[in-house]
C-alpha positions in Angstrom: 0.1 0.2 0.0 1.3 3.6 -1.1 2.7 5.9 1.7 -0.2 8.9 2.1 1.9 12.0 1.1 3.5 13.8 3.6 1.4 16.5 5.1 3.1 20.1 5.7 2.4 22.3 9.0 2.7 26.4 8.5 5.2 26.8 11.4 3.4 29.3 13.9 1.5 30.5 11.0 4.8 30.9 8.8 7.6 32.6 10.4 9.6 33.3 7.4 7.1 34.5 5.7 4.7 36.9 8.6 5.8 37.8 12.0 5.2 34.5 13.6 2.1 33.6 15.7 0.5 36.8 14.3 -3.4 37.2 13.7 -1.2 38.8 9.9 0.6 35.1 10.0 -2.9 32.4 10.1 -5.2 34.5 7.7 -2.5 34.1 5.4 -1.7 30.5 6.3 -5.5 29.8 5.8 -5.1 30.7 2.3 -3.1 28.4 1.8 -3.1 24.3 0.9 -1.4 23.6 3.7 -3.0 20.9 6.1 -2.1 22.6 9.2 -0.8 25.3 11.3 1.2 25.5 14.5 0.8 27.8 16.9 2.1 28.0 21.1 -0.1 28.5 23.5 0.8 29.9 27.3 -1.6 31.3 30.1 -2.5 34.6 30.6 -2.7 35.9 34.5 -6.7 35.7 34.6 -6.3 31.8 32.7 -6.7 33.2 29.4 -5.4 31.0 26.3 -3.1 33.2 24.5 -1.2 32.7 21.5 2.6 33.0 21.7 5.8 31.2 21.4 8.0 32.6 24.1 7.3 32.3 28.1 8.1 36.0 28.0 7.2 38.9 25.8 10.5 40.9 24.8 11.3 39.2 22.0 7.9 39.4 19.7 6.3 42.1 21.2 6.9 45.6 22.1 7.0 44.6 25.8 8.7 43.1 28.1 8.3 40.6 31.5 6.7 36.9 31.4 3.5 36.5 29.8 1.9 35.1 32.8 2.7 38.0 34.6 -0.2 39.7 32.3 -3.7 40.0 32.2 -5.5 39.1 29.1 -6.5 43.2 29.4 -3.2 43.7 29.7 -2.2 41.4 26.9 -4.9 43.1 24.1 -2.7 46.4 24.3 0.2 44.7 23.9 1.9 45.1 19.9 3.3 42.4 18.2 6.6 43.8 16.7 6.1 44.0 12.7 2.3 43.9 12.7 1.7 47.3 12.5 -0.3 47.4 15.5 -1.9 44.2 16.1 -1.8 41.9 19.8 -1.1 38.8 21.2 -3.9 36.7 19.6 -6.0 34.7 21.7 -6.6 30.9 20.8 -9.9 31.7 20.7 -9.4 34.2 17.9 -6.6 32.1 16.2 -9.8 28.7 15.9 -11.9 31.2 14.3 -9.6 32.2 11.7 -9.6 28.3 10.8 -12.8 27.2 12.2 -14.2 27.3 8.4 -11.0 25.8 6.4 -10.4 21.9 6.2 -6.9 23.5 7.9 -6.4 21.5 11.5 -4.2 23.1 14.1 -1.3 21.8 15.4 -0.8 23.6 18.6 2.0 23.3 21.1 1.7 22.9 25.0 4.4 25.9 26.3 5.3 25.5 29.8 6.2 29.3 31.9 9.1 31.8 32.4 10.0 29.6 35.3 9.7 26.2 32.7 7.2 24.8 35.2 4.0 23.4 33.3 1.0 25.4 33.6 -1.3 23.4 35.3 -4.8 23.9 34.0 -3.7 24.9 29.9 -4.5 21.2 29.1 -8.7 21.6 30.0 -8.6 25.0 28.9 -7.2 24.6 25.4 -9.9 21.9 25.6 -12.3 24.3 26.6 -11.8 27.3 23.7 -11.6 24.6 20.9 -14.7 22.8 21.9 -16.0 25.9 22.2 -15.0 26.4 18.3 -15.9 22.9 17.3 -12.6 22.2 16.2 -10.8 20.1 18.9 -11.5 16.7 17.0 -8.9 18.5 14.0 -6.3 19.6 16.7 -3.2 18.2 16.8 -1.6 18.5 20.4 2.0 18.6 20.8 4.7 19.4 23.5 8.4 18.6 23.8 7.7 16.9 27.2 6.6 13.4 27.3 4.2 13.6 30.5 2.1 16.6 28.9 2.0 15.1 25.1 1.0 12.0 27.3 -1.7 13.8 29.2 -3.1 14.7 26.2 -3.4 11.4 24.5 -5.2 9.9 27.7 -7.0 13.4 27.9 -8.9 12.1 23.9 -10.7 13.8 21.6 -7.8 15.2 19.6 -7.1 14.7 16.0 -3.5 13.2 17.4 -0.8 13.8 20.5 2.7 14.0 19.5 6.0 14.2 21.3 8.6 15.7 20.4 11.6 14.6 20.6 14.8 17.4 21.5 17.8 17.0 20.0 19.3 16.4 23.4 16.7 14.2 23.7 17.6 11.6 20.8 21.3 11.8 21.8 20.7 10.3 25.0 17.9 7.8 24.4 18.2 7.1 20.5 15.7 5.5 18.6 15.5 2.6 21.5 14.7 5.0 24.6 12.5 7.0 22.4 10.2 4.1 21.5 10.2 2.7 25.7 9.5 6.3 26.2 6.6 6.5 23.8 5.2 3.9 25.0 5.3 4.6 28.7 3.2 7.1 28.4 0.9 5.5 25.8 1.8 8.0 23.0 0.7 7.1 19.3 3.6 9.3 17.3 7.2 11.4 17.8 8.1 14.7 15.9 12.1 14.7 15.1 14.5 17.4 14.3 15.1 17.2 10.5 18.9 16.9 10.9 18.5 13.3 12.5 15.1 12.2 10.8 16.9 9.4 8.5 15.6 6.1 7.0 16.8 3.8 9.6 15.2 6.0 12.9 11.8 6.5 10.6 12.0 2.5 10.2 12.6 1.8 13.9 9.6 4.3 14.8 7.4 2.8 12.7 8.2 -0.8 13.5 7.2 -0.4 17.2 3.8 1.2 15.8 4.8 4.9 16.0 3.8 7.6 13.2 7.1 10.1 12.3 7.1 13.9 12.0 10.1 16.2 11.2 10.4 19.8 13.1 12.8 22.6 11.9 12.0 21.9 8.4 13.2 25.4 6.7 15.5 24.9 3.6 14.4 23.5 0.6 17.6 20.7 0.8 15.6 19.8 4.2 12.0 19.5 2.8 13.3 17.8 -0.4 14.8 15.1 1.7 11.6 14.8 4.4 9.6 14.3 1.1 11.6 11.5 -0.1 11.7 9.9 3.6 7.6 9.7 3.3 7.7 11.7 6.8 4.3 11.6 8.8 4.5 15.7 8.7 6.8 18.1 9.0 6.6 21.8 10.3 7.8 24.7 8.7 8.4 28.3 8.8 8.1 28.6 4.6 5.1 26.9 3.9 4.8 28.6 0.1 8.6 26.5 -0.6 7.2 23.5 0.8 4.0 23.7 -1.0 5.4 24.2 -4.4 8.4 20.9 -3.7 5.5 18.8 -2.5 4.0 19.7 -5.8 6.5 19.3 -7.8 7.4 16.2 -6.8 3.7 15.1 -7.3 4.0 15.6 -11.0 
């Protein structure tokens, strides 16, 4: 049976093309033929789920300090760099952009500025997705296997994926990653593109795991992931990825 074509996820909405995790990026990504859009979830001081990559505001906004220290009202007045005045979006606002599209969300559960998991992030994320009617086409990801495992056990999502850091892959190898995924009842893992090769894919798939790749931002890496037939990859440049996939299919 032929392998299904590799799916493409616009990372942070397409961070090479537009300001990352911005309404502009998400609106533009919603018009693309990608299967998923990747985004990152944190909590405000008053428990709202907001979409921003870092646990602090410093790099991508005109403000500074931890996201968790700001109320939603304060974040609504916090401007994203390079957007001409757009604010940090809420998950509900991003969900509304994609609700009427076929594109699935690929949502990473983030940690706070001290590196600690938000105790109630997953149930709050779930409530927003349920309200929007897109929980079943949302994939939950995390670099922490326990957080990804919690999502897998929680159920009701399209998938739950453990993103394996380079350090973790070096420490554990394919056998260790398989064992950890099994321990947390995880159905899928995501590898950094640099360690994603035929032997690793074969070993992980023989263990019953779906395998994707992340940090696939150069054309050469995209071609390699497409040739390997990974299940999905995230990229900051979805336009190039889509053109290369179309070219391979032609």
